[in-house]
N, C-alpha and C positions, 0 to 999 in steps of 0.2 A: 503494499499500501504506500501511496505517496505520502512523504513526510507531513504530519498534521500541521495545520495553521489555524489557531483559534480567531475568534473575531477581534480581540485586542490587538493581535499582531496585524490582522488585516486592515484595521482601522488606522493603525500607525504607517502601514506601507502604501495603502490606496490614495489616490489623488485627493489633495486637499480641497480641490474645487468640487469633488463629488461627495466627500465624506467630512464630518466633523471627527476630530481626533481625541477629544477630551471628554467623551462620553462614558459615565461610569458603568461598569461591566454588571452591577447589581443594584437594584433599587429595593429597599425593604419592603416587605409586604405591609399594605395598611388595608383595613377594611373599608368598603364603601357603603355609606348609609343608604338608605332606601331613597332618600331625596338627592343624593349625590349623582351627578351626571357622569356616566361612563362613555368615553370617547374611543371609538373604534376606527382602524384603518383596515380597509379589504384589499388584499393583494390577489390580483387576478380576477378579471371582469368579463371575460369573452363567455364563459359557461357558467359552472356553478356559483362563481362570485355574486351573480345577479340574485341569487336566492340568499346569499349572505346579506347583501345590502337591505332587500326587503324584510329578511327575518329579523334584523337587528333594528331597523328603522320603526318597526311596529311596537317596539317594546318601550315602556315608560322610562324617562330618565337615561336613555341610551341613543347616542348619536354616532352615526357614521360621519366622521369628520373629513376623512381623507380617502380618496380612490386611487389605487396604484395598479399600473399595468405597463409592461415594457413596451407595448404597441400604443403609440400615440394616437393612432386612429381610433382604436378601441377606447382609449381614455377620454378623448374629447367627446365621443358619441355617447358614452355612458355618463359623462358629466352633465351633458345637457339634457339627456333623458331623465336623470334623477333630480336636476334642479327644477325642472318643469314639473315633475310628479310630486315632490316632496316641498316645493316652495322655499327651499333654503339653498345656500351655496356650499359647495364641496372644495377643499383642496384637492389638486392633483399631483401626481408625483409618478415619473417613470421608474426611478431608482428606489426600491424598496429600503435599501440600506439607509437612506436619509430619514425614512420613518422611524427607524429603530432609535435615531437621535432626537426625536421629538418628545419632549417630556410631557406634553399636552395629550399625547395618545397612551391609552392605558392597556390597550389589547390590540393584537394583530389577528386577523381572520384570513387564513391561508387558503386560497383556491388556485393556487399555481398548478403546473404540470407535477406529476409524482416525484420526478427526480429532485424538486426543490423542497419537498414537504419537510424532511428531517432537519435539513440544514436551516432553512428558515425558522422552523421551531426551536432549534438550539439557539440561534443567533437571537431570537425574540426572548428567549428566556434569560439569556446573558444581559441583555439590554433592559431587563426588568419589566418585561411586558407579559401579560397573560396572552395565551394563546388559543385560538380554535383553529384546528388543522384539519382539511379534508382527508377523507380516505383514498388511498392507503396512507397511514401515517408515515410510511417509509418507502423507499425504493428497494431496500435490502433489509435483511434481518439485523445485521450489526447496527446499521445507523438508526434504526427503531429504537434500540436499547440505549443508543446515546441520547435521544430525545427524552427517553424516560429519565436517564441520569440528570440531564440539564433541568428538566422540571423539578426534581427532587432537590437538586444541589441549590437552586435559586429560588425555592419555595413559591413557584409559579403554578397557576391554575391552567391546566391544559386540557381541552375537550377534542375528543375525535369525532369525525363527521359520519359516524354510524348512526343514523337517526333512529332505527329501529330500536336501539337502546332506550330511546325516549318514548316508545310507544307503549301505552298500557295494555293493547290488545296483544302485542307480541309479548310483553311480560307475563301477562296471564296465560298465553300459550305455553310458554316455557315453564310456568309454575305447574300447569297441567301435566306436562311431561315429567317434571321432577316429582310431582305426588305419587306417581308409580300407580295411581288409580287405575290406569289404562295399560298396565304392565311395565316390566322394566325395560329402559331404553336398550335397544342393541345396535341400530343404525341411525345416526343423525345426517340426514341428507339435505343438500343445498342444489338448487338449480339456478344457473345464470345462462339462459337461452333466449338471447335477443339477436334481432337481424343484424349481422355484421358482414356485409357483402364487399366486394372487391373496392379497394381505394385507388387502383390505377397506379399510374407512375407519373412522377413530377420530376424534372431535370434538377440537378445540383446546379445552383446558380448563387449570385450575391443576394444576401439579405435585403428586403426593402429599406429604404432610408427611415422610414417612421418607426422601426423596430429596433430596440436596443438588444440586438441579437446576442452578443457576448453575455449579456446578463441573462437573457432567456435561456441559453445554453447552460450556464452556470456550471454545476458540477459534472455535467456529462463530457466525456472525453471525445465523442464524436461531434464536431463542431460544423459539420458541412450542412449548409441550408438547403432545403427543398419545401416546396408548398405543402407537402402533406404533413408536415410537422407542426406548422401553425395554421389553425388553432386547436384542432381536436384530434387528429389522427396520430398524433404523438403517442397515444395509448398503445399503438400497434409497433412500436419499435422498442428495443430492449434497453437502449441508453436512457430513454426518457419515460417509458411506461412499463407496465407489468402485464399486458394483454387484459382480456376481458375478466379473467379469473381475478386479477388484481384491481379491476376497475369497478364495474357493476357487482362482480362476484364477491368482493369483500364484505358487503352488506349481508349477504346470505351465509358466508363463511362464518361472520360474526354470530348469527343466529344459531347455526350449527354448533358452534363451540359453547354458546350460552346454555344449550339445552342439555350439554354434558355436564354433570356436577363437578365443580372444581376443576374443569378443563383450563389447561394453559396452552402447552404445545405437546405435540405427539411423540411416541417413541419410535413409529415406523412410517415411513412416507413412499408412496409409489405413484407414478403418473404417466400416462401415454397421450398421444396427441399429435397435431399437426396443423398446417394451414393448407386446407383442401378447397377444391371447387373452382379456383381461379389462380391466375398468376398475377401478382401484384408486388408493390414495393414493401408491403408489411412483412413483419417477421415473426410476431407472436402468434400463437395457435387460435385458430377460430373454432377449434373443437379440442377438448381435453377432458379425460376422465382421471380423478384424483381420489386417492385412498389414503386415510391416516389413521393410525391406531391410537385409541386412548383407552389403556386398560382392556376392559372387555367390551367396549364401545367403538364402532367403526365410524369415522366421519367420511362421507361419500359426497363427491361433488361432480356435478355435470355441467360443462361449459359447452355450448352448441350454439354457433353463430349462423349456420345455414338453416335457418328458420324464417317463418314470416311468408311475405307474399311469393317470394321465389321458390317456396319449398311446400311440401305437403305437411311439414312438421310445424306445429304452432309454437309460438313463444310462451315460455314459462319463466318466471322470476319469483322464485318461493322456497319454501323449506317443507320438509315433511320428516315424520319421526316414526321409525319402525320399533315396535316393542315386542316383548314376548307374548302379548295378547292381541296384536293387531297394528293399526296404523293410524297416526293423526295427522290430518292434512286440511288445511284451510277451513278449521273450525269444526270438523267432525272426526269422529272415531269410527274406523272401518274395523269390525272385529274379524280376527284370524279366521274364524270358522265359516266366514262367508255370509254372515248375517247382515241385516240392513244396517246401513250407517246410521249413527246417532249423532245429533247435535251435541257439542260440548257446552255445558252450562258454566261458562267462565266467571259467573257471580260467586262460585264455590271456592274461587282461587284468588289469593292475594298476591300482589307484586310490590316490590320496593321501588319501582320506576317512580321517579320525582316529577312533578308537573312542570309545565312551562315549555314543553317542546325542547329540541336539541339546542336552539340557541337561548331560550329563556332559561333553561336550566344552566347553562354556561354563566349567564349573568348572575344568577342566583348564588352560584358558587364563587364567583368573583367577589359578591358581597360579603358572603359569609367567611372566605379565605378557607374553606374546608373541602379538600378534595374528595372526601367520602360524600359530599353533596352531589357530586357529578354522576350522571348517568353513563357517560362513555369516557372514564378517565384514561389517562395517557397509557397506562401500563395494559389495559384492555385493547387499547388501539393498536398497541404493539403487538399484542398476541394476535388478534385478528388479522393484521396486515402480513404478520409472519406466515400464517396459514396459507396465504397465497402465495408466498414467495417460495416456501419449501416445495410445493409440487412442481413448480417451474424449474427448481434446481434439478430435481429428479428426471423430468422429462428431457431436459437439455443436455443432460449427460448421456443420455441413452442412444443407442444405434437406431438406424433406419432398417426397419424390417418388413417383409411382406405382409398384407393383410390376412394371408393364410395362415400365419402364426397367430394363434390365440394365446393372449397373456395368461400365464399361469396364476398371476396374482388375483384374477377375476372368478376363479373356478370354485373357491371354497365358500362362498356367501352367495345366497340366492338373489339378494337385493343388488349386490355388486354386478352379479353376471346379468341381471336384468338391465342395468345401466349399460353395461357393455353392449348388449344387443341393441339398445336404443340408440347408441352412437353409431354403430354399424348401419342401422336403418336410416337414420338421419343422413349419414353420409351417402348412402346409395340414392336416396331421393334428391339429395342437395345437388350431387354432381350429374344427376341424370343417368346413372349406369351403375355397372357393378364395380368393385374394387379390386378385380383380380391383378391388374397390372400396377397397383399402387402400393405404395409404402406408408408406414407411420412410424413415429419416433417412440421406441419402447424404452420407456425411462428405467433407471437404475434404482432398484429396490434399496433404501437408505435407513439405517438406524440412527435415531436422533437422541441427544441427550438434553432433555428439557430444562435441566437445572443449569447447566453450563452454556446452553444454546449453541451446541456444536454437533455436527455429524460424527459419528464413531466409525473410525477406520476408514475414512474416505477423504484425503486431503483435497482431491479436485473438488469435492462437493463443499469443503469448508471453505476453499477460496471464493466460491461464489455466494458466501454469506455476506460479503462486502464487495467493494469495487475500488478501483483506482480512481481518484478524483482529480478534476481539472482545476489546477491552481489558478487564482487563489481560493477558489470555492470548495474548500476541503471540510468535511465533517471530522471534527477534531477527536482524537483519541481521548484526550483529556478535556472534558467539556468545562 
């Protein structure tokens, strides 16, 4: 790994015109009273950042004061839109590092591409800001742990953008699973099956003048510009994104983990997949099957992008839970004996989900200065994000094999085998033919040590738990 460079060193070495050099690394925590206004800067405005602005502006005594995006065109468009909508003025800033130096800003809300999430969180904590960070909290497992360490070291409130953690209905669904009224959980399953068709090809070229591209690239080593990166399809490139498993899928992965009592990280990981049905510039899989072991419970995950209008397979983004007695899915229990499904009376179950939604809950915890008040605290965000990264490591290390080879890993559990058959059926329909002449990436089965957050006996896999960072945008070893 490249020699680490913390924010203090970066501030000293960066251009004085761009950054102040005398900002303290830590601001002591102080509680905000109910009538104290909390000022927030939103980082990244093209996509999810729009929801951040509206979510915070709807809350009492909360003000989004600053809009930040490295794309000046996006920045000006959003400034005009929000000033008309809310009848107030907003500061604008292309370089979010200047926001870290603004003592009037109490929190940053991060809606940047994935490869910036952890570093922006670390720098925010070091600058004395509380942090709301979009999912996944990290681009790799190691830097997610660094974000946890920064939050603890600087006593910061850090909320992760897994909104289902703030949902009472999902909380009660998980409570129903935990109750074992419907049997003991054996398989916790998630689906991320959204239409993800070809993005085509875009040429490598000079970035547009209105985009601070060096800042946009940040920690990523590959700094070549093409139009498929900006502003959404960066998800499908390994140096900036994590595929759909780490995009939409992190929400469902988080719920799958939530349903397993006491779950953090698995002891065994395996995944298969690939990018099928078209030839395009993207790198990450549009089809993936992932299996992780948590004691006597299997976490099972389907990522299928060849769905929707161009396929016979419907989209599904949800969770289901197989038990010794049947299956819990979308508010109903389906008995194993084939009896009629019965609606679950969720009034029977209690949940510790706090009110206010994901944004309101963050503000409540900022006021109380109590991490325990958060629905999606930083360490849970680290775990749910890591659960997306680990299968990607397994898959990427594996060889290409013909589809005639059925993975041994799917044979021991009926629900896992059913998912494998669904993957095959989806692919056959998605490509409009059989798979006889095609191959898939057969992932390496990996043993994992949850306590030390390392793979056991596989150094190639351990190297993929982190990355080499592009100077000076380096996630520090010592936060």
